[in-house]
C-alpha positions in Angstrom: -30.0 -30.1 -1.6 -27.0 -32.1 -1.2 -24.8 -30.0 -0.4 -26.5 -28.9 2.7 -27.1 -32.5 3.7 -22.9 -33.3 3.0 -21.9 -30.3 5.7 -24.5 -31.2 8.0 -23.7 -34.4 7.9 -19.7 -34.3 8.4 -20.9 -30.8 11.2 -22.8 -33.1 13.5 -20.1 -36.2 13.0 -17.3 -34.8 12.7 -15.1 -37.7 13.1 -16.0 -39.0 9.5 -13.0 -37.4 7.1 -14.4 -36.5 3.8 -12.1 -34.1 2.7 -8.2 -33.5 2.0 -5.7 -31.4 4.5 -2.5 -29.4 4.4 -0.9 -26.8 5.3 0.8 -24.0 1.9 2.2 -21.1 1.6 0.1 -18.1 0.0 1.4 -14.8 -1.6 0.0 -12.0 0.6 1.6 -8.4 -0.1 4.4 -10.1 -2.0 5.3 -12.1 1.1 4.6 -15.4 2.2 1.6 -16.1 4.5 1.1 -19.5 6.0 -2.6 -20.8 4.8 -4.5 -24.2 5.5 -6.0 -25.7 2.5 -9.1 -28.1 2.5 -10.1 -30.5 -0.7 -13.0 -32.6 -1.3 -11.6 -36.0 -2.1 -13.0 -36.0 -5.4 -10.9 -35.0 -7.9 -14.0 -32.8 -9.8 -13.7 -29.1 -10.2 -15.0 -27.5 -7.5 -16.3 -24.8 -5.9 -14.3 -22.4 -3.9 -14.1 -20.3 -0.9 -12.1 -18.1 2.0 -13.2 -17.9 4.7 -11.7 -15.9 7.2 -10.8 -16.6 10.4 -11.5 -14.2 13.8 -9.5 -11.9 16.0 -8.6 -14.7 18.5 -5.6 -16.3 19.7 -6.2 -19.6 18.0 -6.8 -18.1 14.5 -7.7 -20.4 12.1 -7.6 -23.3 14.3 -10.0 -22.2 16.7 -11.8 -25.5 17.2 -15.4 -24.1 16.0 -13.4 -22.4 12.8 -12.1 -26.4 11.6 -15.4 -27.6 12.6 -17.0 -25.3 10.0 -14.6 -25.1 7.3 -14.3 -29.7 7.3 -17.7 -29.6 6.9 -17.7 -26.7 4.0 -14.7 -29.1 2.6 -17.3 -32.2 3.1 -19.8 -30.2 1.2 -17.8 -30.9 -2.6 -15.9 -27.1 -2.4 -12.2 -26.4 -2.3 -11.3 -23.5 1.4 -8.7 -22.2 1.7 -8.2 -20.3 5.2 -5.4 -17.8 5.4 -3.5 -17.0 8.7 -4.2 -12.7 10.0 -1.6 -13.0 12.0 -2.1 -9.3 13.7 -5.4 -10.7 14.3 -3.9 -13.5 16.2 -1.9 -11.0 18.4 -6.0 -8.6 18.8 -5.1 -5.7 16.8 -7.6 -4.4 15.1 -6.1 -4.5 11.8 -8.6 -4.4 8.7 -5.7 -3.4 6.0 -4.1 -6.5 7.0 -7.6 -9.0 6.4 -8.7 -7.1 3.2 -5.4 -7.6 1.8 -5.2 -11.4 3.2 -9.1 -11.9 1.2 -8.2 -10.8 -1.7 -4.7 -12.2 -2.3 -6.1 -15.7 -1.0 -8.9 -15.2 -3.4 -6.7 -14.8 -6.5 -4.5 -18.2 -5.0 -7.9 -20.0 -4.7 -9.6 -18.8 -8.2 -6.2 -20.1 -10.0 -5.8 -23.1 -8.0 -6.1 -25.9 -10.4 -9.3 -27.7 -9.4 -10.7 -25.0 -8.5 -14.6 -24.5 -10.6 -13.8 -21.4 -12.8 -16.2 -18.2 -12.7 -15.2 -16.9 -9.1 -15.0 -17.5 -5.6 -16.3 -16.8 -2.4 -15.7 -15.4 0.4 -17.0 -15.8 4.3 -16.6 -13.5 7.2 -18.0 -14.1 10.7 -18.3 -11.4 13.1 -16.2 -8.6 12.9 -14.6 -10.0 10.0 -17.7 -10.0 8.2 -17.8 -6.7 7.6 -14.2 -6.8 5.9 -14.7 -10.1 4.4 -17.8 -7.4 3.1 -15.5 -5.1 1.6 -13.1 -6.4 0.2 -15.4 -8.3 -2.1 -16.8 -4.8 -3.1 -13.6 -3.8 -4.4 -13.8 -3.0 -8.2 -11.0 -5.1 -8.5 -12.1 -8.2 -7.4 -15.0 -8.0 -8.8 -14.9 -11.0 -11.5 -12.8 -13.0 -8.9 -15.4 -12.8 -6.3 -18.6 -13.9 -6.7 -20.0 -14.0 -3.5 -19.9 -12.9 0.3 -21.2 -14.9 3.1 -21.2 -13.1 6.1 -22.5 -14.2 9.5 -23.0 -11.1 12.3 -21.2 -8.8 10.7 -21.7 -5.1 10.9 -23.0 -1.4 9.2 -22.8 1.1 11.6 -19.1 1.4 13.5 -20.8 3.7 16.1 -24.1 1.9 16.6 -22.0 -1.3 17.1 -18.8 0.3 19.1 -21.8 1.9 21.7 -23.6 -1.2 22.1 -20.9 -3.0 23.1 -19.8 -0.2 26.1 -23.4 0.1 26.9 -25.7 -3.0 25.5 -27.9 -0.4 23.9 -28.9 -1.0 20.3 -32.1 0.0 18.0 -33.5 -0.5 14.7 -36.1 1.8 13.0 -36.5 4.0 16.4 -37.4 1.1 18.2 -34.7 1.1 21.0 -33.4 -3.0 22.4 -31.1 -4.1 25.5 -28.8 -7.0 25.5 -26.3 -7.8 28.0 -22.9 -7.2 25.9 -20.2 -9.6 25.3 -17.4 -8.0 27.6 -14.8 -9.5 24.7 -16.0 -6.9 22.5 -14.9 -4.2 24.9 -11.7 -5.6 25.8 -10.5 -5.9 22.1 -11.5 -2.0 21.1 -9.5 -1.0 24.8 -6.9 -2.8 23.9 -6.6 -1.3 20.8 -7.3 2.2 21.4 -8.2 3.4 25.4 -4.6 4.8 25.7 -5.2 6.8 22.0 -8.7 8.4 23.7 -7.4 11.8 25.2 -7.1 12.1 28.7 -6.1 8.5 29.0 -3.0 7.4 26.9 -1.2 6.8 30.2 -3.3 4.1 30.7 -1.7 1.6 29.5 -1.3 -0.2 31.8 -5.5 -1.0 32.2 -4.7 -1.6 27.9 -2.3 -4.5 29.1 -5.2 -5.7 31.1 -7.4 -6.0 28.5 -5.6 -7.6 25.8 -4.0 -10.3 28.8 -8.4 -10.9 29.3 -8.7 -11.5 25.1 -5.8 -13.7 24.8 -6.5 -15.6 28.0 -10.1 -15.9 26.5 -9.0 -17.4 23.2 -6.4 -20.1 25.0 -9.6 -21.0 27.6 -12.0 -21.5 24.5 -14.4 -20.6 27.1 -17.1 -18.0 26.8 -16.1 -14.3 28.0 -18.8 -13.4 29.2 -18.4 -16.3 32.4 -17.3 -15.1 35.8 -15.0 -17.6 35.7 -12.6 -14.5 35.1 -13.8 -12.9 37.4 -10.7 -13.4 39.5 -8.3 -12.1 36.5 -9.7 -9.1 36.2 -9.5 -9.1 40.4 -6.7 -9.5 39.7 -5.6 -7.3 37.4 -7.6 -4.3 39.1 -5.4 -5.0 42.4 -2.2 -3.8 40.6 -3.3 -1.1 39.0 -3.8 2.8 39.9 -6.2 3.4 42.6 -6.9 6.2 39.2 -6.9 4.1 36.8 -8.8 1.5 38.5 -12.7 3.3 37.3 -11.8 3.0 33.4 -11.4 -1.1 34.0 -14.2 -1.1 36.3 -16.8 -0.3 32.6 -14.2 -2.2 30.5 -13.6 -5.5 32.9 -16.1 -4.6 35.5 -17.4 -8.7 37.7 -19.6 -10.3 36.2 -23.7 -9.9 36.3 -23.4 -5.8 37.3 -23.8 -3.2 35.0 -21.2 -0.1 34.2 -21.0 2.3 38.0 -19.9 4.8 35.6 -22.5 5.7 32.8 -21.3 8.1 31.9 -17.9 7.4 31.4 -18.6 4.1 29.5 -20.9 6.2 26.7 -17.7 8.4 26.3 -15.8 5.4 25.5 -18.7 4.7 23.1 -17.8 7.7 21.1 -14.2 7.9 22.3 -13.1 4.5 21.2 -14.8 5.2 17.3 -13.5 7.9 16.9 -10.0 7.1 17.0 -10.3 3.6 15.3 -12.0 6.0 12.1 -8.9 8.2 12.3 -6.4 5.1 12.5 -8.8 3.4 10.0 -11.3 4.8 7.5 -12.1 1.5 5.8 -13.9 0.7 9.5 -16.6 2.0 8.0 -18.3 -0.1 5.4 -21.0 2.7 3.8 -18.8 3.8 0.9 -17.7 0.2 -0.2 -20.9 -1.1 0.1 -22.4 0.2 -3.2 -19.2 -1.4 -4.9 -20.7 -4.7 -4.6 -21.1 -7.0 -7.6 -20.9 -10.1 -5.7 -24.3 -12.1 -4.3 -25.0 -11.2 -0.4 -26.1 -14.0 1.5 -26.0 -12.7 5.4 -27.2 -14.2 8.5 -27.3 -13.4 12.7 -28.3 -14.6 15.4 -31.0 -12.7 17.1 -29.7 -13.1 20.9 -26.0 -12.4 19.6 -24.3 -10.5 22.1 -20.8 -9.0 20.5 -22.9 -7.8 17.4 -26.4 -7.6 17.8 -28.6 -8.8 14.8 -29.9 -5.4 14.0 -26.3 -4.9 12.6 -26.7 -7.3 9.6 -30.5 -6.0 9.0 -28.7 -2.7 8.2 -26.3 -3.8 6.4 -29.3 -5.7 4.9 -30.8 -2.6 3.5 -27.4 -1.2 2.0 -27.2 -4.0 0.4 -30.4 -4.6 -1.2 -30.3 -1.6 -4.2 -27.6 -3.0 -5.2 -26.8 -6.6 -5.4 -28.7 -9.6 -5.0 -28.5 -9.9 -0.8 -30.5 -12.2 1.3 -31.0 -12.3 5.2 -31.8 -14.8 7.7 -31.8 -14.0 11.8 -32.0 -17.1 13.3 -32.6 -18.3 17.3 -30.3 -21.5 16.3 -27.0 -20.1 16.8 -26.4 -17.0 19.2 -23.6 -16.1 22.1 -26.3 -16.5 24.9 -26.9 -19.4 27.0 -29.0 -22.4 26.2 -31.6 -21.7 23.8 -35.6 -21.8 24.5 -38.6 -22.9 22.6 -40.1 -27.1 21.6 -39.6 -29.1 19.3 -41.9 -26.8 16.7 -39.4 -23.6 17.4 -36.8 -25.7 16.7 -38.0 -27.1 13.8 -38.7 -24.3 12.0 -35.3 -22.6 12.9 -33.9 -26.5 11.8 -35.6 -25.3 8.6 -34.7 -21.9 8.2 -30.7 -22.5 9.4 -31.0 -25.4 6.1 -32.1 -23.2 3.5 -29.4 -20.3 4.8 -26.9 -23.3 4.5 -28.4 -23.7 0.5 -28.4 -20.1 -0.4 -24.7 -19.7 0.5 -23.0 -23.4 -0.5 -24.7 -22.9 -3.9 -23.8 -19.5 -4.3 -21.0 -20.2 -6.3 
């Protein structure tokens, strides 16, 4: 549990510097790519981790990402966080992410000071699934020995439907969330004008991208009412016949979609377009090739990707590899957590066990 204790100490006290940090260039697809390399202060061989940043403007400089990877380095690991320019531009480009993970893993594994035997990869949210797909690549067997996914998805149609309608299910039981609108903004920005009948709505797609970009700049949750004035300003400049689509994608906080049928249609159409552009968004053909150890976790109150998606990932991976899953209420995209001391003690213990499994996977 020593690595876990070091991680938690650094995460809870981020002002204590227990790592070395430098900007480097690594080869990705034959081209130089910026990356941040974190090394422990000790010169002993260290386990290596490649961490994939998410679809957000700050990229690897996101405050939460920096705090996590510094704590990971403080645990005694070498951590590489490569830049994914397409994702900082909020373009859904899974091949770019998978290529970045693969080349980043090869670079880190060959770096002096990295413990031999393979490195681990870590992804969050949408990036968690791309990290798992990359780790399952037979070309990386022996290079990637572990994959950790926080809040990933297994079933693209179900995930997109949850973004648009809030509905999700597991084993026939249906549940509903108030979905984080950031996911709708990203999906609409990337796919709306490719949907038959909506090709002319570039202004709506641009508005969704503007909102998502602003959320990345502000660093505040996209479900807050503080974004409503910007939504209203964008809506005002749209042609009248495009405002119905806008209201489904970016309506005011606290109001259900004014056109449930259109929300359902967008869920279907966005999935179809996404799969046509990149079948690699579907992880199911890749996961049976997984040979790395896998550690999964998901917040039970996650409003972006519902926790039922990690249940599906676990079911897909369990027959082929060593996989564990932790569901928790300790972290989520929702509001304040509830419960007394016993609740937090139980969740804290689960999180500590999750960290122990993850940090000792390589």
